[in-house]
LOGU-208320 format. One record per residue (C-alpha): x, y, z. Coordinates in steps of 0.5 Angstrom, whole numbers, plus 500, padded with zeros to 3 digits. Layout:
N
XYZ;...
end
This chain:
339
747201237;746206231;738205232;739206239;741213239;735217242;733223238;735230240;728234241;726229246;733230250;732237249;725237252;727233258;734238259;729243261;725239265;730233269;736234273;741232268;748235268;748243266;754242261;750236258;744241257;748247254;752241249;745239246;743246245;749247241;748241237;741243236;743249233;746246227;741246221;742239219;745233223;748227220;749220224;755216220;758210222;766210221;771204219;772203227;765203229;764209232;759214231;761221228;756228227;757233222;752238220;752242213;752249215;758249220;758253226;763259225;766263231;764271231;769275226;773281229;769285225;763284227;765285234;767292231;761293228;756291235;761296239;760301235;753301235;753300242;757307243;754314241;756317234;760323236;757329233;761333227;764339229;766345225;773345222;777351225;783354227;785358234;787366233;792369239;786371243;783365245;778365240;777361233;776362226;772358221;773359214;767356211;767353204;763347202;756348201;751346207;743346208;741350213;738345218;744341218;749347219;746349225;746343228;754342227;754350229;751349236;755342237;761346235;760352240;759347245;765344244;769351244;766353250;768347254;775349252;774356254;774359247;771366247;770370240;768366234;769368227;766365221;768367215;763366209;765366202;760370197;757363194;755360201;750367203;745363204;748361212;747368213;741368216;741361220;747364223;744371225;738368228;744364232;746370235;752372230;752379227;756382222;763384223;765386216;765385209;770385203;768384196;769376196;766374203;762376209;765376216;760374222;762373229;759371236;762371243;761365248;762367254;757371259;762377260;763383256;765382249;772385247;771383239;775388236;771393232;772393224;777397222;775405223;780409219;781411212;788414210;789419205;795423202;795429199;801430193;806437194;810436187;814442185;819442180;825447179;822453177;818453184;812450180;807446184;803441180;795442182;789439178;781441178;776436180;770434176;767430181;766430189;766437193;771441189;767440182;765446179;769450185;775452181;779451186;786449184;789443188;794438190;793431187;790427193;787420194;786414198;791409200;790402198;789396202;796393204;799400200;805404203;804411204;810413200;807408195;800411194;803418193;807416188;801412184;796418185;800423182;801418176;794417176;791423176;796427172;801422168;806425171;812421174;815423181;818420187;817420195;821425199;818427206;811426209;811434210;806433216;800429218;795434217;788432219;784427223;777428221;770423222;764422220;767423213;766416209;760411211;761414218;769412218;774417220;780420215;787420216;791425211;798426210;801431205;807428202;813432198;814429192;820430186;818430179;821425175;818428168;814434167;809432161;802432164;796427161;791429166;785422168;779425164;775421168;776425175;780430173;778437170;784440169;792439170;798444171;804446173;802453177;808458180;807456188;805463190;800463185;797457189;798460196;795466194;788463192;782466197;780459198;787456200;787464205;780462208;781456211;786454216;788447215;790449207;793456209;798452215;799446209;801452204;806455210;809448211;810447204;813455203;818453209;820446206;822450199;826455203;830450207;827452214;823445215;824438216;819433214;819425215;823421210;821413210;825408213;825401211;825397216;823390219;820387225;821380229;813379228;814378221;818378214;814384211;818390210;815397214;817404213;818408219;817415218;822420221;826427221;832423219;837429219;835431226;836424228;843424225;845431228;843428235;847422235;
end
């Protein structure tokens, strides 16, 4: 009986041309896919067939691999956070070649457009300056620059651009420091507009980022003259000028200060001379009398000395928008009398 078992290949061949049952033909094809078939006779006289290379079912990992290949790979997107005005902020950090960056940028803008986003802010640290050119070519423009980064922006919708412009103003202070002898602290500058003019003026300076006006006044007096002082009042918001510093506007506040020391140690880099001068002598300078702005400031200071004028003191307050402390400048005396 064992010798009479037909060979498999003729059976498979005939299965293609004869009308044998389909399930038998499929079974034969399955058996023929094994690498080697061995026919043996068991102790009961039955015939058993085994293969040297067992046929295993398809693993789940193989199925997963096929599934992943069948799907279109999702494009990479730039990591972003939402702002409060339907825009996104991207803070770049990792180096990236320009070609790859442009592809990811285009996919990201398309994604943000589908989400209804408007403005795109991309913050580039200085070590990624090579990405400035591809950003500009994709339609971004400069918004502002700081020592460690450059900010570029882009407007997605086909509507009027409402991205706010960069900061437009500088804030400056002038410090009116008077002692008990009615002497005012004045300086002569060795640089800038007043260099070599012989004009005696109040210590002045620019408010630093995240610095309050009252704090800046104390700092500037100390830096220019070495005199310690404390803030009393904002006597006047004396000037709003334009096109003064790289096309920016200026806001200038005159602050009354109380001296806490008297010894002068001038700053040699910017200050040519510094002294305590009788207020009347300061006010009588031709330069002060000639310019209306300076004369008004002098009159305000004089009225304050005589008790005929009240400025705006700094009241520490808070806001529900943040945990940061704020100063509200107001006429505290007038407010108290009105309550």
